[in-house]
VOKOLKOL-286458 format. One line per field, with one value per residue (C-alpha): residue number from 1; x, y, z. Coordinates in Angstrom, 2 decimals, always signed. Layout:
VOKOLKOL-286458
seq	NUM	... .
c1	X	... .
c2	Y	... .
c3	Z	... .
//
This chain:
VOKOLKOL-286458
seq	1	2	3	4	5	6	7	8	9	10	11	12	13	14	15	16	17	18	19	20	21	22	23	24	25	26	27	28	29	30	31	32	33	34	35	36	37	38	39	40	41	42	43	44	45	46	47	48	49	50	51	52	53	54	55	56	57	58	59	60	61	62	63	64	65	66	67	68	69	70	71	72	73	74	75	76	77	78	79	80	81	82	83	84	85	86	87	88	89	90	91	92	93	94	95	96	97	98	99	100	101	102	103	104	105	106	107	108	109	110	111	112	113	114	115	116	117	118	119	120	121	122	123	124	125	126 .
c1	-1.38	-4.08	-2.62	-2.77	-6.40	-7.30	-5.54	-7.38	-10.68	-10.04	-9.16	-12.36	-14.44	-13.00	-13.45	-17.10	-17.64	-16.12	-18.17	-21.40	-21.02	-21.59	-24.45	-24.69	-23.65	-25.82	-25.40	-28.20	-29.74	-29.57	-30.99	-33.86	-34.79	-34.45	-36.74	-39.34	-39.52	-42.57	-42.03	-38.70	-38.48	-36.58	-34.73	-33.25	-30.67	-29.98	-31.08	-34.68	-33.48	-31.82	-34.88	-37.17	-34.97	-35.80	-35.98	-36.78	-40.52	-41.85	-38.73	-38.88	-36.59	-34.41	-31.61	-28.34	-26.80	-29.72	-28.14	-31.27	-30.63	-30.18	-33.41	-35.34	-34.15	-35.03	-38.69	-38.21	-39.01	-35.67	-37.10	-37.80	-35.49	-34.09	-32.73	-30.72	-29.38	-27.94	-26.33	-23.16	-23.21	-21.03	-23.66	-25.78	-22.71	-22.26	-25.99	-26.16	-23.20	-25.09	-28.23	-26.33	-24.91	-28.47	-29.62	-30.84	-29.84	-31.39	-29.62	-28.79	-26.79	-27.02	-23.41	-23.01	-26.16	-28.84	-26.18	-25.74	-29.51	-30.17	-27.26	-28.85	-31.96	-34.12	-36.87	-36.82	-39.96	-40.37 .
c2	+6.42	+5.91	+8.79	+11.10	+10.20	+10.62	+14.00	+15.19	+14.03	+16.07	+19.16	+18.88	+18.27	+21.32	+23.49	+22.45	+23.17	+26.63	+27.75	+26.42	+28.25	+31.71	+33.73	+36.21	+39.63	+42.39	+46.14	+48.32	+48.76	+45.01	+44.20	+46.65	+44.70	+41.36	+42.27	+43.49	+40.08	+37.92	+35.33	+36.64	+36.70	+39.68	+38.64	+41.11	+39.41	+42.36	+42.67	+43.57	+47.03	+47.69	+46.38	+48.74	+51.72	+51.11	+48.17	+47.45	+47.22	+43.66	+42.26	+39.29	+39.54	+36.63	+37.88	+36.23	+36.91	+35.54	+32.13	+30.63	+31.51	+27.94	+26.80	+29.74	+29.23	+25.53	+26.63	+28.44	+27.01	+26.04	+26.17	+29.92	+32.75	+34.88	+38.42	+38.82	+42.01	+43.46	+46.75	+46.57	+43.21	+41.35	+39.47	+38.80	+37.32	+35.00	+34.26	+33.20	+30.89	+29.20	+29.07	+27.54	+24.87	+24.19	+23.46	+26.82	+27.49	+30.76	+33.36	+37.00	+39.25	+43.06	+44.16	+47.23	+46.44	+48.84	+51.55	+51.63	+51.27	+54.39	+56.29	+55.63	+57.47	+54.37	+54.19	+52.36	+51.73	+51.44 .
c3	+128.94	+131.58	+133.62	+130.60	+129.93	+133.60	+133.71	+130.61	+132.07	+135.23	+133.16	+131.12	+134.24	+136.00	+132.92	+132.75	+136.44	+136.32	+133.34	+134.81	+138.11	+136.74	+135.41	+132.62	+133.88	+132.46	+132.31	+133.66	+130.20	+129.50	+132.95	+132.38	+129.27	+131.05	+133.98	+131.48	+129.80	+130.44	+133.19	+134.51	+138.31	+139.70	+142.84	+145.35	+147.56	+149.89	+153.50	+154.40	+155.53	+152.18	+150.35	+152.30	+151.40	+147.74	+145.35	+141.73	+141.31	+141.42	+143.12	+145.44	+148.49	+149.58	+151.83	+150.78	+154.20	+156.24	+156.77	+155.22	+151.55	+150.33	+152.01	+150.57	+147.01	+147.30	+147.21	+143.87	+140.45	+138.90	+135.39	+135.59	+134.60	+137.44	+137.22	+140.43	+141.98	+145.17	+146.15	+144.02	+142.22	+144.72	+146.75	+143.67	+141.98	+144.95	+145.04	+141.40	+141.97	+144.83	+142.68	+139.75	+142.07	+143.29	+139.72	+138.41	+134.80	+133.66	+135.80	+135.09	+137.42	+137.50	+137.16	+139.39	+141.34	+142.47	+142.80	+139.01	+138.55	+140.63	+139.05	+135.67	+136.91	+137.02	+139.65	+142.95	+145.00	+148.78 .
//
C-alpha cells in the first residue's frame, strides 16, 4: 500500500511540474493586446544583432543565448507580467521555461515570434 501511495505522489508531483514549466502561448493578435496592457514588460530574447535589425517597440533585450540569461533575469521583478518573444517562438519558449523555474508566474510567449509579427504587418523599430 505504501508503494502505491508513493507512486501516486510521484505522478501528481510530476504532473504539477510539467504544467508549471510552460507559459501561455499567444497568437500575434493576442500578443498585441497583451503588450498593450498596463504594466506588462515586453522581453526580446534574441541576440543584440537581431534586436537591432528590428524589435517590438518598448522591448527590453535579454539575449537567451548569451550564457548570462539566468543572471540577467534574476534582476527582474518576478511579480510583473512578461510578454516574451524571439525570432520564431523557439528560444522564447525555452526562455519562459527557465523563467518559470526561476519563480516567474505571469509569462506569455509569442507563438511564431517576430516572424509572424512582421508577416501580420505589425511595426518593428530599430
